C-alpha positions, 0 to 999 in steps of 0.5 A, spaced: 112 352 834 117 354 827 120 360 828 119 362 820 122 369 821 129 366 823 135 365 818 136 359 817 144 358 820 142 353 825 140 346 825 137 346 832 135 339 836 128 339 837 129 341 844 129 346 848 130 349 855 126 354 859 131 353 865 138 351 868 142 350 875 149 348 876 150 342 871 142 341 870 137 344 865 129 342 864 125 342 859 119 345 857 115 338 860 119 339 866 125 334 864 131 334 867 138 333 863 145 333 865 149 338 861 155 336 858 156 341 853 156 348 856 153 351 851 159 350 847 165 350 854 161 357 856 157 356 863 163 354 866 161 355 873 154 352 872 148 355 870 145 360 875 149 360 880 147 365 885 153 369 885 152 371 878 145 372 879 146 377 885 152 380 881 149 381 874 141 383 878 146 388 882 149 391 876 143 392 872 139 397 877 146 400 877 150 401 870 149 397 864 153 402 859 156 408 858 161 407 852 169 407 852 169 415 852 169 413 860 173 410 865 169 404 866 172 401 873 169 394 872 173 394 866 180 396 869 179 390 874 178 385 870 184 387 865 189 386 872 186 380 873 186 376 867 193 380 866 197 377 873 193 369 871 196 369 865 203 373 865 200 378 859 200 385 860 195 389 857 187 387 855 182 389 850 175 387 851 171 386 846 164 382 845 165 375 842 171 370 841 170 372 833 172 380 835 177 378 839 181 374 834 180 380 830 183 384 834 189 379 834 189 379 827 189 387 827 196 386 832 199 382 826 198 387 822 201 392 825 207 388 827 207 387 820 208 394 819 212 396 824 217 391 821 216 394 813 213 388 811 209 390 805 205 383 804 205 380 810 203 373 812 200 369 818 201 362 819 194 358 821 193 351 822 189 346 818 183 344 821 183 351 825 176 354 827 177 361 829 170 364 827 165 367 822 167 374 820 171 374 814 178 375 816 177 370 822 173 364 816 179 365 812 184 363 818 179 357 819 179 351 815 173 347 812 169 347 807 162 347 809 164 354 814 167 357 808 162 355 802 160 360 799 164 366 801 170 366 795 174 372 795 176 371 802 182 375 804 188 371 802 194 373 808 194 366 810 198 360 809 196 354 812 200 348 815 198 342 819 197 342 825 202 339 829 207 338 824 213 342 826 218 340 820 213 343 815 212 349 819 220 350 819 220 350 811 215 354 811 219 359 816 224 358 810 220 360 804 215 366 806 220 368 813 221 374 810 213 375 809 211 372 815 209 376 821 205 371 826 202 364 827 195 364 830 193 357 833 189 354 838 193 349 842 188 344 842 183 344 836 175 344 839 172 344 833 176 341 830 174 335 833 179 336 840 186 334 837 192 335 841 198 337 838 205 332 840 208 334 847 213 340 846 210 342 839 207 349 842 214 350 846 218 349 839 213 354 836 214 359 841 222 358 840 221 359 833 217 365 833 221 368 837 227 367 833 223 369 827 220 375 830 213 373 829 208 374 834 205 366 837 198 368 837 194 362 841 186 362 840 184 360 847 177 361 847 174 355 848 180 352 853 181 357 856 178 360 863 180 353 867 177 348 861 183 344 860 185 343 868 190 350 868 187 357 867 189 357 859 193 351 856 199 354 854 200 354 862 201 346 861 207 347 857 210 352 861 210 358 855 207 365 855 205 367 848 205 374 845 197 375 844 192 371 847 185 372 846 179 369 850 171 369 850 166 363 852 167 361 859 170 368 860 163 371 861 159 364 863 153 367 858 153 374 858 157 377 852 164 378 852 171 377 849 178 379 851 185 380 846 191 380 852 198 382 849 205 382 852 211 386 851 211 390 844 205 386 842 202 390 847 205 397 845 202 396 838 196 399 839 194 407 839 188 411 840 183 410 834 187 404 831 181 400 834 174 400 838 168 398 841 162 400 843 159 395 847 167 392 848 168 391 856 162 394 859 160 394 866 156 388 866 160 384 861 166 386 865 164 385 873 161 378 870 168 376 868 170 378 874 165 374 878 167 368 874 174 368 876 172 369 884 168 363 883 173 358 879 178 360 885 173 360 891 171 353 888 178 351 886 175 350 880 181 349 876 184 343 879 177 339 879 177 340 872 184 337 872 181 331 877 174 330 874 178 331 866 183 325 868 177 321 871 172 322 865 177 320 860 180 314 863 173 311 864 171 313 857 177 308 855 175 303 859 168 303 857 169 305 850 176 304 848 175 297 844 168 299 841 167 298 834 165 305 832 171 309 836 177 311 833 180 315 839 178 318 846 182 324 847 182 331 850 185 334 856 181 337 863 174 337 861 174 338 854 174 331 851 173 328 845 171 320 841 172 320 835 168 315 830 170 311 825 164 315 821 158 319 822 151 317 826 145 321 824 141 324 830 147 322 835 146 328 840 138 327 840 139 320 841 143 321 848 138 327 850 132 324 850 134 316 852 139 318 856 138 325 859 145 327 858 146 333 853 153 331 848 155 335 841 158 332 835 163 336 831 164 336 824 160 330 823 163 324 827 166 326 834 162 327 840 165 333 844 164 333 852 165 340 855 161 339 861 162 345 866 167 345 871 164 344 877 161 337 875 163 331 881 164 324 880 158 321 880 156 326 875 162 323 871 160 316 871 153 319 869 156 322 863 159 316 860 154 312 861 149 316 857 154 316 852 155 309 852 148 308 851 147 313 846 152 310 842 149 303 843 142 305 841 144 309 835 148 303 832 143 299 833 138 304 829 143 304 824 144 297 823 137 296 823 136 301 817 141 297 814 138 290 814 131 294 813 134 297 806 
């Protein structure tokens, strides 16, 4: 059936699912697939986890919504848990990652206002992705996501990701107007790009010296994905602001903006808000997700299985003629290809029974649930290798025919 009433914002694969359990999905014909995408780093504890099913069912029968006109117990519990895990002080809950990043940008503006900066700038990174609202789109990079949206807010200055020298140069030339740096600790949509060792710490130090807010977008990297609760913890730093979404709700919409120190004091009653943000259902789910990750030791499993998956991929594909680089951290891995290969994700699903994602045309992105085991790592490796071989053979046959 063709959904002609849907706006054409997506180009979905000719493939849909009716059931999920753990790391597996099933289509309408009953075929089973190993999910190495997890809804783009969302279903961190797997599909239909019984603890989550019970929590959602019970909470739906008790209370879904009251609004933030009233105290919400589950919201306070989740905020306390997240603050304790991250070293942050306060949390604002919203419904999505883009909203969480908009919240961070509002904090940056307030920070600038308190410092008397009339035309503030936020430093952002080339190749970044922070969302699709007009504000977060302005902070993102890439012509495809910005095409047609003219006159975007211009309060951003872009620098190359990982280039500390240029960042220092920007500090000298625009330092009086800069109020914050917004960046992903690992660029996800940009192809799983890791910063050079020590880069995050150097940026942290620069922000502290300049009284800029360091704002980290951990929407894709957070909640255990990289083998730490949050990616910044690997560098031994703490940001001023951090944003979360995706894996925090395991499929239930939730976003969170965390802040510490002076940044946590910037909002006052009425300066920000959300009708649905932090409702009882979403926050109870968030608490349950954290419980599951802790009880099943999924952060350490992500680190262990991620190291195994990265090593096996490098062993299997390191010399492949189409592979430029294989990189990642924890269960966030990218395989950069020399050229885009059409329908690679669909070939992997249909011929190998493994779901993969191909971002920006030529990077295979692997984001499996944090629950995967060693046998499933081997299944992912075999699936990626098989799909790449099939796709290359099809491309070569087409070239010969032409």
